[in-house]
C-alpha positions in Angstrom: 88.4 86.8 94.5 84.5 86.5 95.4 82.9 83.1 95.7 79.8 83.9 94.4 81.2 85.0 90.8 84.2 82.8 89.4 85.6 85.5 88.4 85.8 87.5 91.4 83.1 89.7 89.6 79.7 89.8 91.7 78.2 92.4 89.1 78.2 90.1 86.4 80.5 92.3 84.2 81.9 90.1 81.1 85.5 89.6 81.2 87.4 91.2 77.9 86.7 89.5 75.1 83.3 88.2 76.2 80.6 88.5 74.1 77.0 90.1 75.6 75.0 87.5 72.9 75.9 84.1 71.3 79.4 83.6 71.2 78.6 84.0 66.8 76.9 87.0 67.2 73.7 85.6 66.2 70.6 86.8 67.8 68.4 84.9 70.2 66.7 81.6 68.4 63.7 79.8 70.0 64.7 76.4 69.9 63.3 75.1 73.2 65.5 73.4 75.9 64.5 72.0 79.7 65.5 74.9 82.1 66.7 72.5 84.8 68.5 70.3 82.5 70.3 73.8 81.0 71.1 74.7 84.8 72.3 71.0 85.6 74.9 71.3 82.5 76.2 75.0 84.4 76.6 73.4 87.8 79.1 70.8 86.3 81.2 74.2 85.4 80.2 75.9 87.7 82.0 73.3 90.9 84.9 74.2 88.5 85.1 77.7 88.5 85.5 77.7 84.5 84.4 81.3 84.5 84.5 80.8 80.0 83.5 77.9 79.3 80.4 79.0 81.9 79.4 81.9 80.0 79.7 80.4 76.8 77.3 77.7 77.7 75.0 80.2 79.5 75.0 82.3 76.3 74.6 79.2 73.9 71.4 78.3 76.7 70.1 81.3 77.2 69.4 81.1 72.8 68.2 77.7 72.9 65.7 78.9 75.6 62.3 79.2 74.0 61.0 81.8 76.7 64.6 82.7 79.0 62.3 85.0 81.6 59.9 81.7 82.1 62.6 79.2 82.0 64.3 81.7 85.0 61.7 81.7 87.1 61.4 77.6 86.5 65.0 77.1 87.6 64.4 79.3 90.5 61.4 77.3 91.2 62.9 73.9 91.0 66.0 74.7 93.0 67.0 75.0 96.2 70.5 76.4 96.3 69.4 80.1 95.5 67.6 80.2 99.2 70.7 80.0 101.5 73.0 82.1 102.3 76.2 82.6 100.2 76.7 82.7 96.6 74.6 80.8 94.4 74.6 79.1 90.5 70.7 80.7 90.1 71.7 84.1 91.2 74.5 84.6 89.0 72.6 82.9 86.3 70.2 85.7 87.1 72.8 88.6 87.0 74.1 86.9 83.7 70.9 86.9 81.8 70.3 90.9 83.0 73.6 91.7 81.3 72.6 89.6 78.5 69.3 91.0 77.8 70.4 94.3 77.8 72.9 93.7 75.2 70.8 91.9 73.0 66.8 92.0 74.0 65.3 89.0 72.5 61.3 89.3 71.8 59.1 88.8 74.5 55.9 89.6 76.4 54.9 93.5 75.7 55.1 96.0 78.6 51.7 95.2 80.6 50.3 92.7 78.3 48.9 89.6 80.2 51.7 87.4 79.7 54.2 89.8 81.1 52.2 90.3 83.9 52.3 86.5 84.8 55.4 86.2 85.4 55.8 89.4 87.4 53.5 87.6 89.6 55.4 85.1 89.9 58.5 86.9 90.6 57.3 88.5 93.2 57.0 85.6 94.9 60.3 84.5 94.8 61.1 87.8 96.1 59.9 86.5 99.6 62.7 84.5 100.1 65.6 85.9 98.0 68.7 87.4 99.0 70.3 90.7 98.5 71.9 89.3 95.4 69.6 88.0 93.1 66.9 91.2 94.1 68.0 93.1 91.6 68.0 91.3 88.6 64.7 90.2 89.1 64.0 94.1 89.2 65.5 94.6 86.3 64.4 91.7 83.9 60.7 91.6 85.5 60.2 95.2 85.0 59.3 95.1 88.4 59.5 98.8 89.3 56.8 99.4 86.9 54.0 96.7 87.4 51.3 97.2 89.9 52.5 98.5 93.3 49.6 96.8 95.0 51.1 93.6 95.6 54.8 94.9 96.0 53.4 96.8 98.8 51.4 93.4 100.1 54.5 91.8 99.8 56.5 94.3 101.8 54.2 94.5 104.5 54.3 90.5 104.9 58.3 90.8 104.8 58.0 93.1 107.7 55.3 91.1 109.6 57.5 88.1 109.4 60.0 90.2 111.3 62.4 90.3 107.7 63.1 93.9 108.1 66.2 94.6 106.0 64.9 92.4 103.7 61.6 94.5 103.7 63.3 97.7 103.1 66.1 96.9 100.9 63.1 95.8 98.4 61.3 98.8 99.3 64.1 100.8 97.9 64.9 98.6 95.1 61.1 98.8 93.6 60.9 102.9 94.8 58.0 102.2 97.0 59.1 104.5 100.0 56.0 107.2 99.1 53.7 104.6 99.9 55.1 103.1 103.0 55.2 104.4 106.6 58.5 105.8 107.1 58.6 105.2 110.7 57.0 101.9 110.8 60.2 100.7 108.1 63.2 102.6 109.8 62.5 102.2 113.6 63.2 98.5 113.4 66.6 99.4 111.2 67.5 101.2 113.7 67.1 99.5 116.9 69.5 97.2 114.7 71.8 99.5 114.3 71.8 99.9 110.2 71.3 103.6 109.8 73.0 103.0 106.4 70.2 101.2 105.0 67.9 103.8 106.8 69.5 106.2 105.1 69.7 104.9 101.8 65.7 104.0 101.8 65.2 108.4 102.6 67.4 109.2 100.1 65.9 111.0 97.2 62.5 111.8 99.3 63.0 115.2 101.2 59.6 114.9 103.2 60.8 111.6 104.0 63.9 112.7 105.7 62.2 115.2 107.7 60.1 112.9 109.0 63.2 110.6 109.7 65.0 113.4 111.3 61.8 114.3 113.3 61.6 111.0 114.8 65.6 110.5 115.8 65.2 113.9 117.5 62.2 112.7 119.5 64.2 110.4 121.0 66.7 112.2 122.0 64.4 114.5 124.3 65.0 114.3 128.2 63.7 111.6 129.8 63.1 109.3 126.6 63.5 105.7 127.4 64.4 104.3 124.2 64.0 100.7 125.6 60.2 101.6 125.2 60.4 101.1 121.3 62.3 97.8 121.6 59.8 96.1 123.0 57.4 96.4 120.4 59.9 94.5 118.1 60.7 91.4 119.9 62.3 89.9 116.7 65.0 92.1 116.7 68.4 91.9 117.9 68.4 95.5 119.4 71.9 97.4 119.7 70.4 100.2 122.3 74.1 100.7 123.9 74.5 102.4 120.1 71.2 104.5 120.6 72.2 106.6 123.4 71.5 110.6 122.9 75.0 111.4 121.9 75.1 108.9 119.3 71.8 109.9 118.1 72.5 113.4 118.0 75.8 112.7 115.6 73.9 111.1 113.3 71.0 113.8 113.4 73.3 116.2 112.9 75.1 115.1 110.1 72.3 113.7 108.1 70.9 117.6 108.1 74.4 118.5 106.8 74.0 116.0 104.4 70.7 116.8 103.0 70.6 120.2 103.6 67.5 120.4 106.1 67.0 123.0 108.7 68.4 122.7 112.2 64.5 123.5 113.5 63.6 120.0 112.5 65.7 118.8 115.5 64.8 121.0 118.5 65.6 118.2 120.7 69.5 117.6 119.2 70.3 121.8 118.7 69.1 122.3 122.7 70.9 119.0 123.7 74.1 120.5 121.3 74.2 124.0 122.8 74.0 122.7 126.4 77.0 120.4 125.9 79.1 123.1 124.3 77.6 125.9 127.7 79.1 123.1 130.0 82.5 122.7 127.9 82.5 126.9 128.3 82.2 127.1 131.6 84.5 124.4 132.5 87.2 125.7 130.6 86.6 129.1 132.3 85.7 128.0 135.8 88.1 125.3 135.8 91.0 125.0 133.3 90.8 129.0 133.2 92.0 128.7 129.9 90.2 130.7 127.6 90.0 135.0 127.9 87.3 136.3 129.6 85.9 138.0 125.8 86.1 135.4 124.0 84.4 133.4 126.5 81.0 135.5 126.5 81.3 136.3 122.9 81.0 132.4 123.0 78.1 132.2 125.9 75.7 134.9 124.9 75.9 133.2 121.2 74.7 129.9 122.9 72.9 130.8 125.0 70.6 133.8 123.5 66.8 134.0 124.4 66.7 130.7 125.0 65.0 130.5 128.7 66.4 126.8 129.1 69.7 127.3 128.5 69.6 130.9 130.6 69.0 129.1 133.7 70.9 125.9 133.2 73.7 128.6 132.4 73.3 129.6 135.8 72.6 126.4 137.5 76.4 125.7 136.1 77.7 129.1 137.5 76.4 128.9 140.9 77.6 125.1 141.2 81.5 127.1 141.5 82.6 127.5 145.0 85.3 130.9 143.2 81.8 133.4 144.0 84.6 136.0 143.0 85.6 134.7 139.4 81.7 133.9 138.8 80.7 137.4 139.6 83.6 138.3 136.9 81.3 136.2 134.2 78.1 137.2 135.5 79.4 141.1 135.1 80.9 139.8 131.4 77.4 138.3 130.8 75.5 141.2 132.2 73.4 138.7 134.1 70.9 140.4 136.7 71.9 140.7 139.9 68.6 138.9 142.2 69.4 135.5 140.0 72.4 134.9 141.7 73.8 133.5 144.7 74.5 135.8 148.1 77.6 135.9 147.6 77.9 135.9 144.4 75.5 138.9 143.9 77.9 140.6 146.8 80.7 140.4 145.0 79.1 141.6 141.9 78.8 144.9 143.5 82.1 145.1 144.3 83.4 145.0 141.4 80.8 147.4 139.9 81.5 149.8 142.7 85.5 149.3 142.1 85.4 148.5 138.9 87.4 145.6 139.1 86.9 144.3 135.5 90.9 143.5 135.1 91.5 140.0 134.1 92.7 138.1 136.9 96.4 136.8 136.5 97.0 133.1 135.5 98.6 131.0 138.2 101.0 130.0 135.7 103.5 132.9 134.1 104.1 133.1 130.9 107.7 131.1 131.3 105.6 128.1 131.7 105.0 127.7 128.5 106.8 126.6 125.1 107.7 130.6 124.2 108.1 130.8 120.0 111.8 130.5 119.2 111.8 133.4 116.4 111.0 137.1 116.9 107.7 139.1 115.2 109.5 140.7 112.7 109.7 136.9 111.1 105.5 136.3 111.4 104.3 137.4 107.7 100.8 137.9 107.5 99.7 137.0 103.8 96.3 138.2 102.4 96.9 138.9 98.8 97.9 137.2 96.1 100.7 139.7 95.9 101.9 138.5 99.2 101.7 135.0 98.0 104.0 135.7 95.3 106.8 137.5 97.2 107.2 134.9 99.3 106.5 131.6 97.2 109.7 130.8 96.2 110.4 130.6 99.9 107.1 128.6 101.0 108.1 126.1 97.8 111.8 125.7 98.3 112.2 121.6 97.6 113.9 119.4 100.5 112.8 121.2 103.2 110.2 120.1 106.5 107.4 122.7 107.0 104.5 122.4 109.9 101.5 123.6 109.1 98.2 123.9 111.0 94.8 125.9 110.6 92.8 127.5 113.5 88.9 128.4 112.5 85.6 129.6 114.5 84.6 127.1 117.6 81.3 125.8 116.0 80.6 123.7 119.1 78.2 121.3 117.5 76.5 123.3 115.6 77.3 120.5 112.9 79.3 120.3 109.5 83.1 120.8 109.5 84.2 124.0 110.9 85.4 126.6 107.6 89.1 127.6 108.5 89.8 131.2 109.0 93.9 130.9 108.9 96.5 128.6 107.6 99.7 128.6 109.4 102.8 127.4 107.6 106.4 127.1 109.2 109.4 127.2 108.0 113.2 127.1 110.1 113.1 130.6 111.0 110.0 132.1 110.1 106.0 131.5 110.0 103.5 132.3 107.1 99.9 133.2 108.4 97.7 132.8 105.4 94.5 135.4 105.6 91.5 132.5 104.5 88.9 134.6 103.9 90.6 137.1 102.2 92.9 134.5 99.9 89.2 132.3 99.2 87.1 134.9 97.9 85.8 136.4 95.4 85.5 132.8 93.7 87.7 132.7 90.6 89.4 135.5 91.4 93.4 136.4 91.1 93.7 135.8 94.9 91.6 132.3 95.4 93.8 131.3 91.9 97.3 131.8 93.3 96.1 130.5 96.5 94.4 126.9 95.4 97.6 126.5 92.8 100.3 127.2 95.5 99.0 124.8 98.3 98.6 122.5 95.6 101.9 122.2 94.5 103.2 122.3 98.5 100.9 119.3 99.3 101.4 117.5 96.0 105.7 118.0 96.2 107.1 114.5 97.8 110.5 116.5 98.1 108.3 118.8 101.2 107.9 117.3 104.6 104.5 118.5 105.7 104.2 117.9 109.4 100.7 118.3 110.9 99.0 117.0 113.9 95.5 115.5 112.8 96.6 116.9 109.4 93.4 114.8 107.4 91.2 116.7 109.5 93.0 120.1 108.9 92.9 119.6 105.5 89.3 118.5 105.1 88.5 121.9 106.7 91.0 123.5 104.6 88.8 122.1 101.9 85.7 122.7 103.2 86.8 126.5 103.3 88.3 126.5 99.6 86.2 124.4 97.2 89.0 124.6 95.0 91.1 122.7 97.4 88.0 120.0 98.6 90.7 117.4 97.0 93.7 118.9 99.2 93.4 115.4 101.4 94.4 113.1 98.3 96.9 115.4 96.7 99.0 115.4 100.0 102.6 113.5 99.5 105.7 113.1 101.9 103.4 114.1 105.3 104.0 113.3 108.8 100.7 113.5 111.1 102.3 113.5 114.3 99.0 112.6 115.9 99.8 109.3 114.9 103.6 109.0 116.3 101.9 110.6 119.7 99.7 108.1 120.0 102.5 105.2 119.2 104.0 107.1 122.4 101.4 106.8 124.5 100.8 103.2 124.1 104.3 102.6 124.3 104.9 104.3 127.2 103.0 103.3 130.7 102.3 106.9 132.0 103.6 107.9 135.3 101.8 107.3 138.6 99.5 110.6 139.5 100.1 112.0 136.0 96.3 111.9 134.2 95.3 113.5 131.1 92.8 115.2 132.4 95.4 117.3 134.7 97.5 118.7 132.2 97.8 119.8 129.0 96.2 117.9 125.8 96.9 116.8 122.4 99.0 118.5 120.8 100.2 120.6 124.1 100.7 117.6 125.7 103.1 116.1 122.8 105.3 119.2 123.2 105.3 119.0 126.8 106.7 115.5 126.7 109.0 116.5 123.8 110.1 119.7 124.5 109.8 120.2 128.4 106.5 122.5 128.4 103.1 122.6 127.2 101.5 125.3 124.4 99.8 128.2 126.1 96.4 127.2 124.9 94.1 130.6 125.6 93.7 131.8 122.3 92.6 128.6 121.0 89.0 129.0 121.4 89.0 133.3 120.3 86.8 134.6 117.7 89.7 133.5 114.2 87.0 135.5 112.2 87.3 138.9 113.3 90.0 141.1 111.9 92.1 142.5 112.8 93.4 139.4 114.4 94.8 140.2 118.1 98.9 140.1 118.7 98.3 137.2 121.2 96.5 135.3 118.1 99.2 136.0 116.0 101.7 134.6 118.4 99.9 131.9 118.9 98.9 130.8 115.9 102.7 131.5 114.8 103.2 129.0 117.9 100.8 126.4 117.1 102.8 125.6 113.4 106.5 126.1 114.4 106.4 123.9 117.9 105.6 121.3 115.3 109.3 121.7 113.5 110.6 121.6 116.8 109.0 118.4 118.5 110.3 116.6 114.7 113.6 117.7 115.0 113.8 116.4 118.6 111.9 113.0 118.3 114.3 112.5 115.0 117.5 113.0 117.2 116.4 110.6 119.9 113.6 108.2 118.4 115.0 105.7 121.5 113.9 107.5 124.0 110.8 108.4 123.3 109.8 104.2 122.0 110.2 105.2 118.1 111.8 103.4 115.3 115.4 105.3 114.4 114.4 106.4 110.9 111.7 108.4 112.0 111.3 110.2 108.8 111.5 106.9 106.2 109.1 105.6 108.8 106.3 107.8 108.3 107.3 109.5 104.9 104.1 109.2 102.6 104.9 109.2 99.0 108.8 109.1 98.8 110.1 105.8 97.7 108.3 103.2 99.2 105.3 104.3 99.8 104.3 103.6 103.5 100.0 102.4 104.2 97.9 105.4 105.1 98.5 105.5 108.9 101.2 103.8 109.3 103.3 103.8 112.3 107.2 103.2 112.9 107.6 100.2 114.7 108.2 99.7 118.0 112.0 100.5 119.9 112.8 97.3 120.9 113.2 96.8 124.8 114.4 94.1 126.6 111.9 94.9 129.3 108.7 92.7 129.2 105.3 94.8 128.7 104.8 94.7 132.6 107.7 96.1 133.7 107.8 99.9 134.5 109.8 102.7 133.2 113.3 103.0 135.6 112.9 105.2 138.2 109.0 104.5 138.9 107.8 102.7 141.5 105.9 99.5 140.4 102.4 99.4 141.5 101.4 96.2 142.9 100.5 93.6 140.7 97.0 92.7 139.8 95.4 89.9 139.0 92.4 90.2 136.0 89.7 88.7 137.7 90.1 90.9 141.1 90.7 93.9 139.1 87.3 96.1 139.2 86.7 99.4 137.6 83.9 101.6 137.1 83.6 103.5 133.7 81.5 106.4 132.0 79.1 106.1 129.4 81.4 107.6 127.0 84.1 104.8 127.5 81.6 101.6 126.3 84.3 100.4 123.8 87.2 100.3 126.2 84.3 98.5 129.1 84.1 96.2 126.2 88.0 94.9 125.4 88.8 95.1 129.2 85.2 92.3 130.1 87.1 90.5 127.0 89.9 90.0 129.3 88.3 89.1 132.4 87.9 92.3 134.1 84.8 93.0 136.1 83.5 96.8 134.4 80.5 98.5 135.7 79.0 100.8 132.8 77.4 104.0 134.1 74.0 104.3 131.9 73.7 107.1 129.1 73.0 110.1 131.6 73.4 108.6 134.9 74.9 111.4 137.1 78.4 111.1 137.0 78.7 110.8 141.1 77.1 107.6 140.6 81.0 106.5 139.7 82.1 107.8 143.2 79.5 105.5 145.1 79.7 102.6 143.5 83.8 102.9 143.5 83.9 103.6 147.0 81.1 100.8 148.0 82.7 97.7 146.1 86.3 98.7 145.6 86.2 99.7 142.2 88.7 102.3 140.4 86.8 104.8 137.9 87.9 105.3 134.6 86.4 108.2 132.9 86.8 110.5 129.8 84.6 113.3 130.9 84.7 116.7 132.5 84.1 115.7 136.1 87.6 114.5 136.7 88.6 116.6 139.4 85.7 116.0 141.4 85.6 112.6 141.0 89.4 112.1 142.0 88.8 114.3 145.2 86.0 112.0 146.2 87.4 108.7 145.5 91.4 109.5 146.6 95.0 109.5 144.9 95.5 106.0 142.6 91.6 105.6 142.2 90.8 107.8 139.1 92.3 107.3 135.7 91.7 110.1 132.9 91.2 108.1 129.6 92.5 109.6 126.4 89.7 109.8 124.1 92.8 109.8 121.1 93.2 106.7 121.6 91.2 103.7 120.4 89.7 101.3 122.5 92.2 98.5 122.3 94.8 101.2 123.1 93.1 102.7 126.1 92.6 98.9 127.4 96.4 98.8 127.1 97.2 101.6 128.8 94.8 100.7 131.7 96.0 97.1 132.2 99.7 98.7 132.4 99.3 101.6 134.7 97.6 99.5 137.1 100.1 96.8 136.6 97.0 94.0 135.8 98.1 90.7 135.2 96.4 89.4 132.4 96.8 85.2 131.5 95.0 83.5 128.7 92.8 82.0 131.0 91.2 85.4 131.5 90.1 86.0 128.0 85.9 85.3 127.7 85.9 84.4 131.0 83.6 87.4 131.5 80.4 87.9 129.6 80.8 91.4 127.0 77.3 92.5 127.3 76.2 91.8 131.1 79.3 91.4 132.9 78.5 88.0 134.3 80.9 85.7 134.9 79.1 82.8 135.0 78.2 80.4 132.1 76.3 77.0 131.4 77.6 74.7 128.8 74.7 73.3 126.2 75.6 70.4 124.0 74.6 70.8 120.4 71.6 68.5 120.4 70.1 70.5 123.6 70.4 73.7 121.7 69.1 72.4 118.5 65.8 71.2 120.2 65.9 74.6 121.8 66.4 76.3 118.8 63.8 74.6 117.7 61.3 75.4 119.9 61.7 78.8 120.2 60.3 79.1 116.8 63.8 80.0 114.6 64.5 76.8 112.7 66.6 78.8 110.1 67.9 81.2 112.3 67.9 84.8 113.0 66.3 87.0 110.0 68.0 89.7 108.9 71.5 89.0 110.1 73.6 86.4 108.1 76.5 87.8 106.1 75.6 91.3 106.7 76.6 91.0 110.3 78.0 94.4 112.2 81.5 94.4 112.7 83.4 96.7 114.9 87.1 97.3 115.6 88.8 94.2 117.2 85.9 92.0 116.7 85.4 89.3 114.6 82.5 88.8 112.6 79.2 86.2 114.1 79.8 82.7 113.8 83.4 83.2 111.4 85.3 80.3 110.4 87.4 79.0 113.1 90.4 79.4 113.2 93.5 78.2 115.7 94.1 80.7 118.2 98.6 81.8 118.7 100.3 79.6 120.4 97.5 76.9 120.6 96.0 78.5 123.6 92.5 76.7 124.8 89.3 78.2 126.1 88.1 76.0 128.4 85.5 78.0 130.9 84.9 76.6 134.5 81.5 76.0 134.4 78.4 73.2 134.4 76.1 71.7 131.8 72.8 72.9 131.4 70.6 70.4 133.5 66.8 70.1 132.8 66.1 71.7 136.6 67.8 74.8 135.2 65.1 75.5 133.1 61.7 77.6 134.5 60.7 77.0 130.8 61.3 75.7 127.5 59.2 77.6 125.2 60.9 80.2 125.7 63.7 78.9 126.7 64.0 80.6 130.0 66.6 79.9 133.2 65.6 79.0 136.4 66.3 83.5 137.4 64.0 84.5 135.0 67.0 85.0 132.3 65.3 84.5 129.1 68.2 82.3 126.2 68.9 84.5 122.9 68.0 82.0 120.9 66.8 84.1 117.8 70.6 85.1 117.3 72.1 81.5 116.3 72.1 81.1 113.0 71.4 77.8 111.6 74.3 77.8 109.7 76.6 77.5 112.9 73.9 74.7 114.5 75.4 72.2 111.0 78.8 73.5 112.2 81.1 69.7 111.9 83.1 69.3 114.8 80.9 72.0 117.1 80.3 70.2 120.4 78.8 72.9 122.6 77.6 76.2 123.5 77.4 78.9 126.3 75.0 80.7 127.6 75.2 83.7 130.0 73.1 82.8 133.4 73.0 87.0 133.2 71.5 88.2 130.0 71.2 85.0 128.5 73.1 85.8 125.6 74.5 82.6 123.5 77.8 82.3 122.7 79.6 79.1 120.7 83.5 78.2 119.3 84.6 80.3 117.3 87.8 83.1 116.1 87.7 85.2 118.8 89.8 83.7 121.2 93.0 84.2 118.7 92.2 87.4 118.0 91.9 89.1 121.0 94.9 87.1 122.3 96.9 88.6 119.5 95.1 91.7 119.9 97.0 92.1 123.4 99.6 90.1 123.2 102.0 92.5 124.1 100.3 92.4 128.0 99.2 89.0 128.4 101.8 86.8 130.6 103.5 84.0 129.7 103.4 82.1 126.8 100.6 79.8 125.7 101.0 75.9 127.0 101.2 73.1 124.5 97.4 72.3 125.8 95.0 71.0 122.3 93.9 74.0 120.8 90.1 75.1 120.7 88.7 78.0 119.9 86.7 80.7 121.9 83.1 81.9 122.4 81.6 83.7 119.6 78.7 85.6 120.8 75.3 85.3 119.1 73.9 88.2 117.1 76.0 91.1 115.7 79.2 91.2 118.0 78.3 93.7 121.5 
């Protein structure tokens, strides 16, 4: 129930049977009544949460008021309850009056009359302090969207000048003032605070503003751009620059491009960045993994590079950096690259290739027998391309009670934006695989084939008696919906499914990897699952081939069939021996959706209980020596920010490469400081060669950050105790705190000019997975574990200055992030400040959550100390 409305109805909708006007149904009769006495009467009912009586009394009061609009303003002027954070009676009264006026208007000042203008002027002044829940009813009741825009614009500008950026953009959006406001000025502070959702709502419906916003965000993605320069212009904001890396910004830009249907030419930096990333990926797949056929590779590279001189130069540099001159020469031959721009050794090999015409693909290191083989003959693969084909096999496809494997293939888009359009749908049943040709079965729209196809797929997905197997099946169905509009709701139709991706995640989280086994060194995703369960990985050579081309090659057909059929064989193996793979005994009952007791979306089977403790390694493996958390030191690449945050929560010393920083820097730091490298990027092989065996780990990016942290701790046998939690600053990695009494903190906050706490935060504080909300209500940590970091009290000589509050080492305390409510919290005795970055922490509920999330890797049982709470960082969780 929402505490802002006694009935949990924040919109103020009437309960069943309530009337919008007077309970007797009469019209509003001017009788005169003191608005503040009326508010006091309602306050008693508000405190007891008697909704029915509260609404009846409010309706009688509105009818008795001589001028309800002026009375509402008098109530707001004469009370203070609505000015704080959280729900208030005054906001509820405003919403209720709005509802009553919409249902049964009372006589009032005419539109444009001097009387209404006076009321509007008073309402505009109140907007400066109005919480979001009060803004909308005020705008509606006083028709502020129709009033003179000058005072409204002045008010928005004043909010912006006072650093109330969120309030300014929300009000500008409500009053539809966007056309008269500077989009860059309004949006930049919100982007710095990672409030892109507010920015998107602000430009919604304004194509010109959308284009200007995209151009702004694209300019931040140009090489060498330093976002910190922009952030310095807004010292009032608590910037979240880690969320504004070029990669993260590019994702936002591409999403907005797709959402608004705008021209990608608006974002040249992002487009070039995406193409360059795709080019590097393709070169890695061809030159390092050698897992892409020559023809497919050359086609993709030529489509990416085109006539772009910069990308052509990058391609030459990527090829020149590879050691295998013969392979590079073959690539140059396939791409028709000019000989004079190649290194001498490559050019020599290229001349030999031309002379000898050795253009055949070099054999793979591993033969065919090293991969999973489709266990059915070619004659049992059926290519369906017409409604007659579907009708002929419909009964077999929809047979109740059977298990089917479902997969899709599409032509790679390499980050071009939007969801890829599927080209082929595979449905595997025992002994057969059906390959459905989507381009022919989905067009023309409304034709006989598309109708038959959508009906068949809908019946297949919606039948709970048919178990549908997939690996990331939700994403596949979204791609199917993008390709076939009639199946846009395919994901919602799904009943009776097992997502083997979720099963695989549980297997990896429960099973500590063997020493030396790293994800980047071998197969990944479904191929890795097939190897772990069936003994051999999938051959992914055809994965990046052109699936739009017809006819499909023989290799593509076999690859597509194997991709779907292996799901059946994996499922059968897991059901036969669930304990071997750390799964529950009844895999089907644990994961089935839509049959009997419906499981929650994404629900996983419980782990198989084992007698070994979480720190023990599987039998037959050599246990790594135990390492205390505070002695374990790592360096992460910039893509592992979430993992770094969680490891620091556990007291582990973590350095993170800056966005765009060369990966070779990680090897330098690791060698100099004795750190372990954690990477999710492509240079894993080179990094491992530079630091030696056991000093570099490839992190599985398909796992969530919490699961990644658990896997790292188990892999390196790190001993984590309750005293390690929050012994290190999550923001800057410093391990030295100063303790500050509440009285001293109040003085410092007051002197800093932030007596009311941070603007634009409050109950809108951002949340990320496994993190608590800022300043949340304290709760007892599991087992009564206590937070008591070893640190000394802040003394006068520790401060270089009080205004602004600056430590002797030059670190400025981040006091703007301490909410006033925390300073008034009873029982809170002291704060902690990080000497490295100045971030302020206070006792909250984070310790309990972190201890619960990492219970399986925490050593021992917490003692019987007096329970207390861990520090909660000022501002948004970082």
